[in-house]
Structure formats: structure tokens, C-alpha cells
C-alpha positions as a Python dict, from the first residue, in 0.01 Angstrom:
ca = {
    (1, 'M'): (0, 0, 0),
    (2, 'E'): (-159, -35, -342),
    (3, 'N'): (-72, 326, -432),
    (4, 'L'): (291, 259, -348),
    (5, 'A'): (290, -53, -566),
    (6, 'D'): (136, 152, -848),
    (7, 'N'): (437, 384, -818),
    (8, 'G'): (693, 104, -840),
    (9, 'V'): (761, 68, -467),
    (10, 'G'): (796, -293, -362),
    (11, 'R'): (698, -436, -24),
    (12, 'G'): (1062, -485, 72),
    (13, 'Q'): (1127, -113, 24),
    (14, 'I'): (863, -2, 275),
    (15, 'P'): (997, 65, 625),
    (16, 'V'): (788, -101, 897),
    (17, 'S'): (759, 238, 1065),
    (18, 'F'): (582, 369, 753),
    (19, 'V'): (273, 178, 856),
    (20, 'T'): (319, 178, 1233),
    (21, 'E'): (421, 537, 1317),
    (22, 'S'): (272, 880, 1275),
    (23, 'G'): (-67, 753, 1157),
    (24, 'S'): (-203, 794, 1506),
    (25, 'V'): (-115, 1167, 1505),
    (26, 'L'): (35, 1107, 1848),
    (27, 'E'): (382, 1069, 1702),
    (28, 'P'): (481, 1379, 1501),
    (29, 'H'): (797, 1218, 1363),
    (30, 'I'): (878, 957, 1101),
    (31, 'V'): (1205, 788, 1012),
    (32, 'P'): (1393, 940, 717),
    (33, 'D'): (1324, 630, 503),
    (34, 'S'): (951, 694, 536),
    (35, 'A'): (995, 1059, 437),
    (36, 'L'): (1218, 970, 143),
    (37, 'L'): (971, 707, 23),
    (38, 'Q'): (715, 984, -28),
    (39, 'V'): (948, 1224, -211),
    (40, 'P'): (846, 1123, -568),
    (41, 'R'): (474, 1157, -489),
    (42, 'V'): (515, 1490, -311),
    (43, 'S'): (736, 1618, -593),
    (44, 'E'): (475, 1527, -851),
    (45, 'A'): (193, 1682, -649),
    (46, 'T'): (374, 2006, -567),
    (47, 'G'): (613, 2057, -855),
    (48, 'I'): (905, 2080, -611),
    (49, 'P'): (1206, 1892, -750),
    (50, 'E'): (1290, 1570, -568),
    (51, 'E'): (1641, 1697, -494),
    (52, 'K'): (1496, 2002, -315),
    (53, 'L'): (1264, 1784, -105),
    (54, 'I'): (1557, 1564, -2),
    (55, 'E'): (1750, 1877, 89),
    (56, 'I'): (1459, 1992, 307),
    (57, 'I'): (1446, 1655, 482),
    (58, 'D'): (1820, 1674, 548),
    (59, 'K'): (1796, 2026, 695),
    (60, 'I'): (1512, 1960, 940),
    (61, 'P'): (1662, 1939, 1288),
    (62, 'G'): (1701, 1572, 1366),
    (63, 'G'): (1631, 1476, 1006),
    (64, 'S'): (1866, 1295, 772),
    (65, 'S'): (1840, 1095, 452),
    (66, 'S'): (2096, 849, 583),
    (67, 'V'): (1968, 500, 653),
    (68, 'S'): (1939, 521, 1030),
    (69, 'T'): (1632, 441, 1234),
    (70, 'D'): (1769, 654, 1521),
    (71, 'K'): (1700, 977, 1334),
    (72, 'K'): (1352, 1120, 1294),
    (73, 'V'): (1188, 1376, 1067),
    (74, 'N'): (931, 1611, 1217),
    (75, 'V'): (633, 1581, 982),
    (76, 'L'): (482, 1917, 1080),
    (77, 'V'): (807, 2102, 1011),
    (78, 'L'): (845, 1918, 681),
    (79, 'N'): (490, 2006, 575),
    (80, 'L'): (543, 2371, 669),
    (81, 'R'): (861, 2387, 457),
    (82, 'V'): (674, 2239, 161),
    (83, 'Q'): (392, 2492, 209),
    (84, 'E'): (644, 2777, 216),
    (85, 'L'): (781, 2668, -121),
    (86, 'T'): (442, 2622, -283),
    (87, 'G'): (279, 2927, -126),
    (88, 'S'): (-13, 2711, -20),
    (89, 'G'): (21, 2828, 342),
    (90, 'N'): (-57, 3190, 253),
    (91, 'H'): (-416, 3285, 323),
    (92, 'E'): (-422, 3661, 269),
}
């Protein structure tokens, strides 16, 4: 949580599911709010514009940037899309 605070994210902005889901690796999905919360950090680390990352989240089947806890984002699919854009998944 300290890293989030260092990046200007307040406690009230953190979805409960951010700390209760997906960390066990049993649940491959997160709510869109949790994915969107990480967009600035992922953008900085990868160089992918934030708008493009949000677009990726929106296009993942079942994913949406709307505020709805019924929708989920498949973390594996999201990570694979990011790798495709960065070329970090290519091991030739």
C-alpha cells in the first residue's frame, strides 16, 4: 500500500478486491477498478501510453473500465497483451 500512496493513490481509492483477489493465483481475474489503478505504474514501466492500456482493458473479453464489480479482467490475457506491445514475450 505504501507504493500506491507514494504515487498519489489514497486509501479510499483502492478497491477492496485489490487486496483480496488474485494474489492467491487461484483467481485469474480482477475487477476493472483494480486494473485501472495500476495503469499509471504499468505505463511508466513499459512506455505504453495510459490511454492504450485502458483500451486494452476495455477490449479484453469480460473487461470494462466502467465502475462495475460484476465485470472482471483476466490478468493473464492483460499481461499477454502488454507483452505483445513491448516485445518482451519474444524469446527468439
